[in-house]
Residue, then its C-alpha position, 0 to 999 in steps of 0.5 A: m448259561n449267559i447265552f441262555n439268560k439273554t435268549v430268555l430275556t429277549l424272547s420275553l421282551a418281544m412277547s410283551l411288546s407284541l401283546a401291547s401292540v395288539c391291545v392298542f389296535a383293539a382300542d382303536a377299533a371302537p365304532a363311530a357314532t352315526s351322524s343322525a344319532a349325533t345330530g339328535e344328541i346335539i339338538s337335545h343338548i341345545e334344547k336343554a341349554l335353551v331352557e337353562v339360558g331362559k332360567s338365566d342359569f348360565s353355568a348349567a347351559q355351558i355344560h350342555l353347550k360344551a357337550a353339544r360342541t363336542s358332539s358337533e365336532s364329529i360331524s362338522g367336516n361333512s358339509e357347508a351346512a354342518k359348518k354353519a350350524h357348528a359356527s352358530l352353536m359356538q356363537g350361541q355359547i359365546l353369547s350365553k357366556s356373556g349373559n346376553v339371553a335374547k341374542a343367545t336364544e336367537e342364535l341357539n334356535k338358529a343352530i337347532e334349525l340348521y342341525k334339523a336341516l342336516 
């Protein structure tokens, strides 16, 4: 009887562990966004941030810039131009955080042009 209980326990443990690993592999198989769609999303967020910076609403601008940076990190490793665009976006975010409207607008416009060139 004792051997039977150990066997049942071992089999149930093995089955539960194998089901858990199948779920993990299914979650990893999510499709990645294409770079053109990601670039369009980045440009959209930067343009919305530019509007907010123009209104001097820096907290709303930071939300859009953070979303743009998150999207930008997925394509930043592709080329030198993408790295420059990402750096320009980061610089624009820093300048807008400090409240420098003119320089932040200039840097974000530069970032938009770099992303459009991709």
